[in-house]
VOPAGU-2260 file (C-alpha; in pm, 1 decimal, decimal comma):
REM VOPAGU-2260
SITE   aa  ch    i         X         Y         Z
SITE  MET   A    0       4,4     -13,4       4,1
SITE  THR   A    1     136,5     341,8     -93,6
SITE  GLY   A    2     -89,1     575,0      85,2
SITE  HIS   A    3     -39,1     701,2     457,0
SITE  PHE   A    4    -260,4     601,8     757,0
SITE  ILE   A    5    -287,6     860,1    1018,3
SITE  THR   A    6    -528,0     805,1    1322,1
SITE  MET   A    7    -636,2    1078,1    1616,2
SITE  GLU   A    8    -701,8     943,9    1951,1
SITE  GLY   A    9    -835,7    1096,7    2287,4
SITE  GLY   A   10   -1101,8    1101,7    2549,7
SITE  GLU   A   11   -1437,7    1254,8    2517,4
SITE  GLY   A   12   -1420,1    1621,4    2439,1
SITE  ALA   A   13   -1078,5    1630,5    2318,3
SITE  GLY   A   14   -1170,5    1822,8    1982,7
SITE  LYS   A   15   -1050,7    1523,9    1749,5
SITE  THR   A   16   -1327,4    1553,5    1485,1
SITE  THR   A   17   -1311,9    1935,9    1462,3
SITE  ILE   A   18    -907,0    1948,7    1436,8
SITE  LEU   A   19    -924,6    1658,9    1178,7
SITE  HIS   A   20   -1139,1    1829,2     959,8
SITE  ARG   A   21    -953,9    2177,6    1010,6
SITE  VAL   A   22    -628,6    1978,9     922,4
SITE  SER   A   23    -787,2    1769,3     640,5
SITE  LYS   A   24    -860,8    2123,3     448,3
SITE  ARG   A   25    -511,1    2255,4     492,0
SITE  LEU   A   26    -343,1    1937,8     374,0
SITE  GLN   A   27    -581,9    1932,7      65,4
SITE  GLU   A   28    -455,1    2288,4      13,3
SITE  LEU   A   29    -110,3    2149,5     -12,8
SITE  GLY   A   30    -238,7    1936,1    -307,4
SITE  LEU   A   31    -231,6    1626,9    -102,8
SITE  ASP   A   32    -535,7    1363,0    -206,4
SITE  VAL   A   33    -699,1    1341,0     168,6
SITE  ILE   A   34    -997,4    1148,0     311,4
SITE  THR   A   35   -1129,6    1167,0     641,7
SITE  THR   A   36   -1335,1     916,4     834,8
SITE  ARG   A   37   -1423,1     801,9    1175,1
SITE  GLU   A   38   -1467,0     499,8    1375,6
SITE  PRO   A   39   -1696,6     333,9    1450,7
SITE  GLY   A   40   -1868,2     421,3    1116,7
SITE  GLY   A   41   -1737,0     566,1     790,7
SITE  ILE   A   42   -1910,7     310,4     596,1
SITE  GLU   A   43   -2281,6     197,5     608,4
SITE  ILE   A   44   -2255,0    -121,4     782,3
SITE  SER   A   45   -2016,8      34,5    1072,4
SITE  GLU   A   46   -2236,8     347,7    1090,0
SITE  GLN   A   47   -2523,3      92,2    1179,6
SITE  ILE   A   48   -2296,5     -73,4    1419,8
SITE  ARG   A   49   -2209,8     268,1    1558,6
SITE  HIS   A   50   -2576,9     334,4    1628,6
SITE  ILE   A   51   -2577,4      22,9    1832,9
SITE  ILE   A   52   -2270,1      80,9    2043,5
SITE  LEU   A   53   -2326,5     456,0    2143,2
SITE  ASP   A   54   -2709,6     454,2    2192,3
SITE  PRO   A   55   -2793,5     562,4    2526,9
SITE  ALA   A   56   -3052,7     300,5    2571,4
SITE  GLN   A   57   -2814,3      31,0    2548,4
SITE  THR   A   58   -2689,6      56,9    2896,4
SITE  ALA   A   59   -2699,7    -319,3    2949,7
SITE  MET   A   60   -2470,7    -399,7    2715,4
SITE  ASP   A   61   -2159,6    -638,0    2805,1
SITE  GLY   A   62   -1808,0    -515,4    2786,3
SITE  ARG   A   63   -1701,8    -788,3    2588,4
SITE  THR   A   64   -2003,4    -751,0    2328,6
SITE  GLU   A   65   -1893,6    -396,6    2297,1
SITE  ALA   A   66   -1538,7    -463,5    2211,8
SITE  LEU   A   67   -1646,5    -726,3    1961,6
SITE  LEU   A   68   -1901,9    -484,9    1783,4
SITE  TYR   A   69   -1598,9    -222,1    1759,8
SITE  ALA   A   70   -1356,6    -477,4    1606,7
SITE  ALA   A   71   -1640,0    -591,1    1370,5
SITE  ALA   A   72   -1720,9    -242,0    1255,9
SITE  ARG   A   73   -1332,7    -162,4    1228,3
SITE  ARG   A   74   -1288,3    -453,0     996,7
SITE  GLN   A   75   -1547,0    -372,3     755,0
SITE  HIS   A   76   -1450,4      -7,3     751,4
SITE  LEU   A   77   -1111,3    -105,6     680,7
SITE  VAL   A   78   -1212,4    -326,3     403,5
SITE  GLU   A   79   -1449,0     -78,9     248,4
SITE  ARG   A   80   -1286,4     239,1     280,4
SITE  VAL   A   81    -937,3     237,9     437,7
SITE  ILE   A   82    -749,2      16,5     244,7
SITE  PRO   A   83    -906,3     103,0     -93,0
SITE  ALA   A   84    -792,1     462,5     -22,9
SITE  LEU   A   85    -407,6     351,5      81,5
SITE  GLU   A   86    -398,4     154,0    -219,9
SITE  GLN   A   87    -489,4     435,9    -451,0
SITE  GLY   A   88    -187,6     616,6    -241,5
SITE  LYS   A   89    -416,3     866,7     -60,6
SITE  LEU   A   90    -359,7     999,7     289,5
SITE  VAL   A   91    -633,2     868,9     516,4
SITE  LEU   A   92    -717,8    1062,5     863,9
SITE  CYS   A   93    -927,2     864,2    1086,9
SITE  ASP   A   94   -1117,8     993,3    1410,1
SITE  ARG   A   95   -1017,4     673,0    1630,0
SITE  PHE   A   96    -905,9     342,8    1555,6
SITE  ILE   A   97    -745,5      47,3    1757,1
SITE  ASP   A   98    -636,0     246,5    2045,8
SITE  SER   A   99    -960,6     346,7    2129,8
SITE  SER   A  100   -1059,1     -23,4    2202,0
SITE  LEU   A  101    -738,9     -65,2    2388,5
SITE  ALA   A  102    -801,7     241,5    2610,7
SITE  TYR   A  103   -1175,6     211,8    2658,8
SITE  GLN   A  104   -1245,6    -145,4    2665,7
SITE  GLY   A  105    -913,1    -304,0    2733,9
SITE  TYR   A  106    -831,4     -96,7    3022,7
SITE  ALA   A  107   -1139,4     117,3    3152,2
SITE  ARG   A  108   -1360,7    -208,8    3076,3
SITE  GLY   A  109   -1122,7    -434,7    3279,8
SITE  LEU   A  110   -1095,4    -667,6    2957,1
SITE  GLY   A  111    -701,4    -638,1    2938,2
SITE  ILE   A  112    -513,0    -429,2    2678,4
SITE  ASP   A  113    -350,9    -756,7    2546,9
SITE  GLU   A  114    -679,7    -941,2    2515,8
SITE  VAL   A  115    -861,3    -676,5    2331,3
SITE  PHE   A  116    -549,8    -639,2    2103,1
SITE  ALA   A  117    -570,4    -986,6    1993,2
SITE  ILE   A  118    -914,3    -958,6    1884,5
SITE  ASN   A  119    -842,1    -645,0    1687,0
SITE  GLU   A  120    -533,7    -809,1    1542,6
SITE  PHE   A  121    -749,8   -1057,0    1382,6
SITE  ALA   A  122    -992,2    -757,8    1260,2
SITE  VAL   A  123    -703,2    -527,3    1099,1
SITE  GLN   A  124    -458,9    -816,0    1004,1
SITE  ASP   A  125    -165,1    -604,3     936,0
SITE  CYS   A  126    -295,1    -259,7     881,8
SITE  MET   A  127    -201,4     -44,4    1133,9
SITE  PRO   A  128    -174,8     330,0    1168,8
SITE  ASN   A  129     146,7     497,9    1024,1
SITE  LEU   A  130     116,7     750,8    1287,1
SITE  THR   A  131    -118,1     825,3    1575,1
SITE  LEU   A  132    -183,7    1177,8    1738,1
SITE  LEU   A  133    -312,4    1151,3    2083,9
SITE  LEU   A  134    -495,0    1474,9    2190,5
SITE  ASP   A  135    -429,6    1462,8    2565,1
SITE  ILE   A  136    -694,1    1634,6    2790,7
SITE  GLU   A  137    -777,3    1587,6    3145,4
SITE  PRO   A  138   -1096,6    1394,3    3167,1
SITE  ARG   A  139   -1293,0    1674,7    3358,6
SITE  GLU   A  140   -1225,5    1920,1    3091,5
SITE  GLY   A  141   -1304,6    1723,6    2819,8
SITE  LEU   A  142   -1630,3    1644,1    2962,5
SITE  ASN   A  143   -1708,6    2011,2    3053,0
SITE  ARG   A  144   -1665,5    2100,3    2692,0
SITE  ILE   A  145   -1927,8    1844,0    2589,5
SITE  SER   A  146   -2168,6    2002,2    2828,2
SITE  ALA   A  147   -2101,8    2340,0    2702,8
SITE  ASN   A  148   -2155,5    2200,4    2341,4
SITE  LYS   A  149   -2545,9    2211,1    2311,1
SITE  GLU   A  150   -2500,9    2091,3    1945,6
SITE  ARG   A  151   -2332,7    1773,0    2038,1
SITE  GLU   A  152   -2559,7    1477,6    2070,5
SITE  GLN   A  153   -2498,8    1285,7    2397,9
SITE  ASN   A  154   -2389,3     916,4    2354,8
SITE  ARG   A  155   -2377,8     630,5    2585,6
SITE  LEU   A  156   -2006,7     687,2    2696,1
SITE  ASP   A  157   -2092,4    1042,6    2808,7
SITE  LEU   A  158   -2315,5     881,3    3025,8
SITE  GLU   A  159   -2032,8     683,1    3236,7
SITE  LYS   A  160   -1920,5     810,5    3566,3
SITE  MET   A  161   -1591,8    1022,2    3585,3
SITE  THR   A  162   -1394,3     699,3    3732,7
SITE  PHE   A  163   -1445,7     545,3    3382,1
SITE  HIS   A  164   -1334,2     840,5    3205,6
SITE  GLU   A  165   -1023,4     879,5    3426,2
SITE  GLN   A  166    -939,2     509,1    3361,6
SITE  VAL   A  167    -961,2     577,3    2979,2
SITE  TYR   A  168    -712,2     842,7    3038,6
SITE  GLU   A  169    -478,6     595,2    3234,5
SITE  GLY   A  170    -522,5     345,7    2955,4
SITE  TYR   A  171    -400,9     599,2    2695,5
SITE  ASN   A  172    -114,5     702,0    2874,2
SITE  LEU   A  173      -3,5     314,6    2936,9
SITE  ILE   A  174     -70,1     284,6    2530,3
SITE  ALA   A  175     146,6     606,0    2455,1
SITE  LYS   A  176     414,6     428,0    2665,0
SITE  GLN   A  177     425,5     112,5    2476,8
SITE  PHE   A  178     371,1     242,7    2111,5
SITE  PRO   A  179     627,5     553,9    2175,7
SITE  LYS   A  180     721,5     564,9    1783,5
SITE  ARG   A  181     406,9     585,9    1653,5
SITE  ILE   A  182     195,4     770,8    1894,0
SITE  HIS   A  183     270,4    1138,4    1955,7
SITE  ARG   A  184      96,8    1311,7    2222,6
SITE  ILE   A  185     -37,3    1681,0    2162,1
SITE  ASN   A  186    -154,8    1902,0    2463,6
SITE  ALA   A  187    -522,6    1934,9    2396,1
SITE  ASN   A  188    -580,7    2196,3    2666,7
SITE  ASP   A  189    -419,3    2476,7    2439,4
SITE  HIS   A  190    -663,3    2697,5    2220,9
SITE  ILE   A  191    -817,3    2503,9    1954,5
SITE  ASP   A  192    -567,2    2696,9    1688,1
SITE  GLU   A  193    -297,4    2578,8    1887,8
SITE  VAL   A  194    -392,3    2217,2    1880,6
SITE  GLU   A  195    -454,6    2236,7    1505,3
SITE  GLN   A  196    -124,6    2369,9    1460,9
SITE  ALA   A  197      45,2    2124,1    1653,7
SITE  VAL   A  198    -130,0    1838,7    1450,0
SITE  TYR   A  199     -58,9    1991,2    1163,6
SITE  GLU   A  200     319,6    2016,0    1198,9
SITE  ASN   A  201     327,1    1653,4    1326,7
SITE  ILE   A  202     179,6    1539,5     995,8
SITE  THR   A  203     382,0    1744,6     757,7
SITE  HIS   A  204     691,6    1652,8     935,4
SITE  TYR   A  205     605,4    1289,1     943,3
SITE  LEU   A  206     536,1    1304,5     531,6
SITE  LYS   A  207     862,0    1494,6     488,2
SITE  ASN   A  208    1038,4    1219,8     683,2
SITE  ASN   A  209     877,9     952,5     482,2
SITE  GLU   A  210     951,9    1130,8     150,7
SITE  ARG   A  211    1330,1    1138,8     235,5
SITE  ARG   A  212    1353,0     781,8     365,4
SITE  GLU   A  213    1169,8     671,9      20,0
SITE  GLY   A  214    1402,1     920,0    -190,1
C-alpha cells in the first residue's frame, strides 16, 4: 500500500473531529489527496454498528460484546474504505482506531489491553496506523467541553461515571508508552488553533521524513 494512514485519538471532548477536518482542509490545500473518516462508522454497515454501540438506551451492553462490535465495525470499515484508499495512494485521516478499543474496552472496562489487542489483530490483520496523534486532555475538562456544546449529541459513553473516563485517560497513557514511535502526544488543553497547528506540524513532519526515507 502506497498511502499513509494517520489516526487521531483521545478521550471525550478532546476536539478530535473538529481538528481532523480543519487539518484535512489545510493538507488538501498543499495538493495532497486526503480522505477523512471515523470509527466506529465511515461506511454504512459500520455506521449501523455505531448506532447500536453508542445508543444511550443500550446500558445493558456487556463489555466483551462492546469490544467485539467495535472490532467488527473496524474490519468492515478497513475493507470498504481505508484499505482501498491506501492502495490508491491517498492520505487517510481517521477519527479513532484500534487504540480507542485498547483504552476504553481493554483498560477502562477491565478486559485487558493484550486481550482486546488480540481481538483487533484478527480484525485489522497488518493494517496499523503509520502515525497516531493522541489529543491529551484531562477527563473533567473534556466532559466540561461536551456539556458546554449544546449541538453535540449525547452518546452512551458520555453517561459513564468520571472514574471510567479517568481510567480511559490512564489507558491512553499506558498505550502511548507501549507504542512511543507511532503515538505522538498533543496538548489538547491549549486553544483549538494551537492544537490544530501542532497536529498539522506533526503530520507534515511525518510526511517529509517519509519522503526522505523513500528518496
